[in-house]
C-alpha positions in Angstrom: 7.5 -18.6 -19.3 7.4 -21.5 -22.3 10.0 -22.1 -25.1 8.9 -22.6 -28.7 9.7 -21.8 -31.9 8.9 -18.4 -33.2 9.0 -17.2 -37.1 10.5 -13.7 -37.0 8.9 -11.9 -40.4 11.1 -8.8 -41.5 14.3 -7.8 -42.5 15.4 -9.3 -45.1 13.1 -12.0 -44.6 12.3 -15.2 -42.6 14.1 -16.3 -39.7 13.4 -18.9 -37.0 14.4 -19.0 -33.7 13.7 -20.6 -30.0 12.4 -18.2 -27.8 10.4 -17.0 -24.6 7.3 -14.6 -23.2 9.3 -13.3 -20.0 8.0 -10.7 -17.6 9.7 -6.9 -18.4 11.3 -5.8 -15.2 10.1 -8.4 -12.9 10.8 -7.8 -9.4 13.2 -10.4 -7.3 12.1 -10.8 -4.2 15.0 -11.9 -2.0 15.3 -12.6 1.9 16.7 -9.5 4.0 17.4 -11.9 6.9 18.6 -15.0 7.5 16.4 -17.8 8.5 14.8 -21.0 8.1 11.5 -20.5 6.0 8.7 -21.7 8.4 5.8 -20.2 5.8 4.9 -19.8 2.1 2.1 -18.2 2.0 1.3 -17.8 -1.8 1.4 -19.9 -4.9 2.9 -19.8 -8.6 0.6 -17.3 -10.7 -1.1 -15.9 -7.8 -2.1 -12.1 -7.9 -0.5 -10.2 -4.9 -0.6 -6.9 -3.7 2.2 -4.8 -2.6 2.6 -5.2 1.0 1.0 -8.6 1.1 3.0 -11.3 3.3 4.5 -13.6 1.0 6.8 -16.1 3.2 7.8 -15.9 7.1 11.1 -17.2 8.0 12.7 -17.8 11.6 15.9 -17.2 13.1 16.0 -18.5 16.8 19.0 -17.2 17.5 18.3 -13.6 16.1 15.6 -13.6 18.6 18.0 -14.7 21.6 20.3 -11.9 20.9 17.5 -9.5 20.8 16.5 -10.8 24.9 19.9 -10.8 25.7 20.5 -7.1 24.3 17.2 -5.9 26.2 18.5 -7.3 29.4 21.8 -5.8 29.2 20.0 -2.5 28.5 18.1 -2.9 31.4 20.8 -3.8 33.6 23.1 -0.8 32.1 19.8 1.6 33.4 19.6 0.6 36.6 23.8 0.9 36.8 23.4 4.4 35.7 20.6 5.6 37.9 23.0 3.9 40.8 25.5 6.2 39.7 23.7 9.3 39.4 22.6 8.5 43.3 26.4 8.2 44.2 27.2 11.5 42.6 29.5 9.9 39.9 29.1 11.7 37.0 31.7 10.5 35.3 30.8 6.9 35.5 27.2 7.9 34.7 27.9 9.3 31.5 30.1 6.3 30.6 26.7 4.3 31.4 24.5 6.9 29.3 27.0 6.2 26.3 26.8 2.5 26.6 22.8 2.7 26.9 22.7 4.8 23.7 24.7 2.1 22.2 22.3 -0.5 23.2 19.5 0.8 22.0 21.1 1.6 18.2 22.0 -2.2 18.5 18.7 -3.5 19.7 16.9 -1.2 16.6 19.1 -3.1 14.4 18.2 -6.8 15.8 14.3 -5.6 15.7 14.9 -4.6 11.9 16.6 -7.7 11.3 13.6 -9.7 13.0 11.0 -7.9 11.2 12.3 -8.5 7.8 11.6 -12.0 8.3 8.0 -11.3 7.4 8.9 -11.4 3.3 6.4 -8.8 1.9 5.6 -7.9 -1.8 7.4 -4.6 -2.8 5.0 -4.2 -5.7 1.8 -5.6 -7.1 2.0 -8.5 -9.4 1.9 -12.3 -10.3 3.9 -15.0 -8.4 6.5 -16.6 -10.5 8.6 -19.4 -8.8 8.8 -22.8 -9.2 8.2 -25.5 -6.2 8.2 -22.8 -3.5 6.9 -25.3 -1.0 10.5 -27.1 -1.1 11.6 -23.7 0.4 9.7 -25.1 3.7 12.3 -25.7 6.3 15.4 -24.6 4.7 17.7 -22.3 5.6 17.9 -18.9 3.6 21.2 -16.7 3.9 20.6 -13.0 3.3 19.9 -11.9 -0.3 19.3 -15.3 -1.5 16.1 -15.2 -4.1 12.8 -16.8 -2.6 10.4 -16.0 -5.9 9.4 -13.5 -8.8 6.6 -11.1 -8.7 6.1 -9.6 -12.6 3.3 -7.7 -14.1 0.9 -9.3 -16.4 0.4 -6.1 -18.2 4.3 -5.7 -18.9 5.9 -8.8 -21.0 8.8 -9.1 -23.6 9.8 -11.7 -25.7 13.5 -13.0 -26.0 14.7 -14.4 -28.7 17.9 -16.6 -28.9 19.9 -16.2 -32.1 22.8 -17.2 -33.3 25.9 -15.1 -33.1 26.4 -15.2 -37.1 23.3 -13.4 -37.1 23.9 -10.6 -34.7 24.6 -7.9 -37.5 21.4 -8.5 -39.0 19.6 -7.9 -36.1 21.6 -5.1 -34.5 20.7 -3.2 -38.1 16.9 -3.9 -37.4 16.9 -2.1 -33.6 13.7 0.3 -33.2 12.1 -1.3 -36.4 8.7 -3.0 -36.0 8.7 -7.2 -36.7 6.0 -9.6 -37.4 6.2 -12.7 -35.0 4.3 -15.9 -36.3 3.7 -18.6 -33.7 2.8 -22.1 -34.4 -1.2 -22.3 -34.3 -1.4 -18.7 -33.3 -2.4 -15.3 -34.7 0.9 -13.2 -35.9 1.7 -10.4 -33.6 3.3 -7.2 -34.0 6.5 -5.8 -31.8 9.3 -3.7 -32.2 12.8 -4.9 -31.6 14.0 -2.9 -28.5 17.4 -4.3 -27.6 19.9 -6.7 -28.2 22.5 -8.1 -25.8 25.5 -9.6 -27.7 26.7 -11.5 -25.2 28.7 -14.9 -24.9 28.6 -17.5 -22.0 28.2 -20.5 -20.4 25.2 -20.2 -18.5 22.0 -19.8 -20.2 19.7 -17.0 -20.0 16.4 -18.8 -19.0 15.8 -22.7 -18.2 12.9 -22.5 -20.6 15.4 -22.6 -24.0 17.0 -25.2 -22.3 16.3 -28.9 -22.9 15.5 -29.7 -19.6 13.0 -27.2 -19.8 11.2 -28.1 -23.1 13.6 -26.0 -25.1 15.8 -27.0 -28.1 19.2 -26.1 -26.0 21.2 -29.2 -24.8 22.8 -28.3 -21.5 24.6 -30.2 -18.6 24.6 -29.6 -14.8 27.5 -27.3 -13.5 29.6 -28.9 -11.0 31.0 -25.5 -10.0 27.4 -23.8 -9.7 25.3 -26.9 -8.7 25.8 -25.3 -5.0 23.0 -24.7 -2.5 21.8 -21.1 -2.9 23.0 -21.0 -6.7 20.2 -19.8 -8.9 18.3 -22.2 -11.3 20.3 -20.9 -14.2 23.8 -20.9 -12.5 23.4 -24.5 -12.3 23.5 -25.5 -15.7 26.0 -24.6 -18.8 25.8 -25.2 -22.2 
């Protein structure tokens, strides 16, 4: 993605706006289990296939808990057998219920450990900055690792002034011509308009720190570890 000045030609004439080219409906890949990042197996821009391993996390505490549950399960099975031999059906039944609960918890832990191997949910190109910086970092469940985008599905996002929203709203569904400096003009339909005001930028490429025209500053409230790149800055 890059930030440039685009000349948009259409109704009622020319309009100059900062814009970015981004992937349409990218897939955000997040950690499904908490753990330390031990391996990053892809690089920015790389094309990956669905199911391909992107990263490997490690959580020794999860493994310890699983081993402990398996040991407890074996003990419970032995105790259940003993109660059966002693003709104590009530105690044997109680132990069987405990065994069922232990098996359920073991399955859940195994699922959590399996999710430490992060795989691509779809085919796409890897989008991410400084992926190697994730190595050794502890990620909470749900934290973003990278994004996958389809090269055949891209969109142009314009940043327009509040006073010009009505003009663009009238052009929804219309074809517009877009002129980029030193490149041939292209045509595309205007599909959506998001008249939302806020302090956080939509994309860092529109900001001065990413080469764009919009000045921003780091937000003290959102500069916490784990915040997304755009959440760390405000207008």
